[in-house]
C-alpha angles and dihedrals in degrees: 000000000000114000090199092069092049093050092046091052087052090050091052091053092047090047091053091057093045089053093051094252112133115209116229132212091279092056093047093045090053088054092048088051092049094050090047091050088055092050091247104137092165089056092049091049089048090056090049090051092048091049091055093043089054093047095251108136119217112238134209091277091054092051093044089054090055092044090054090054090057093043092052088056094046094248101141094166093056091045090055089047090058090056091048091050091049093049089048088059092055098258124130126220117249129212092271092055092048090048090051091051093047090051089049093049091047092051090049092049089241100120111130 
C-alpha cells in the first residue's frame, strides 16, 4: 500500500483539530476503515486509541469494521474478541455485525 495516502489521511485529521473542527465517530470510523483496507492494523488501532483519548466513543459500525478486517484474514478468534470488547463497553451487536461474524465462522469452518 502507499504510505503517502496513510500519512495524508493523518495530516487531514491533524489539520481538522488545528482548525478547531472536531472529528466525530463517522470521521474516525472512515479512517479505521481506510487503515484496515490498507492492511494497516496498527494504524487502525491507533485511530481507535485516539478516538477514545479524545472522548469519541467507537460505535457498532467502528467495531464491525475492525471485525471485518480480522474475518478477511481468517482470524476468527480476534473477530470474536472485537465483539467481546464492544459488549464490554456496553454496546450491542446489530444484524450487520452478526452477519459478519457468521460469514467469518463459515469461512473458518466453525459454523455450528
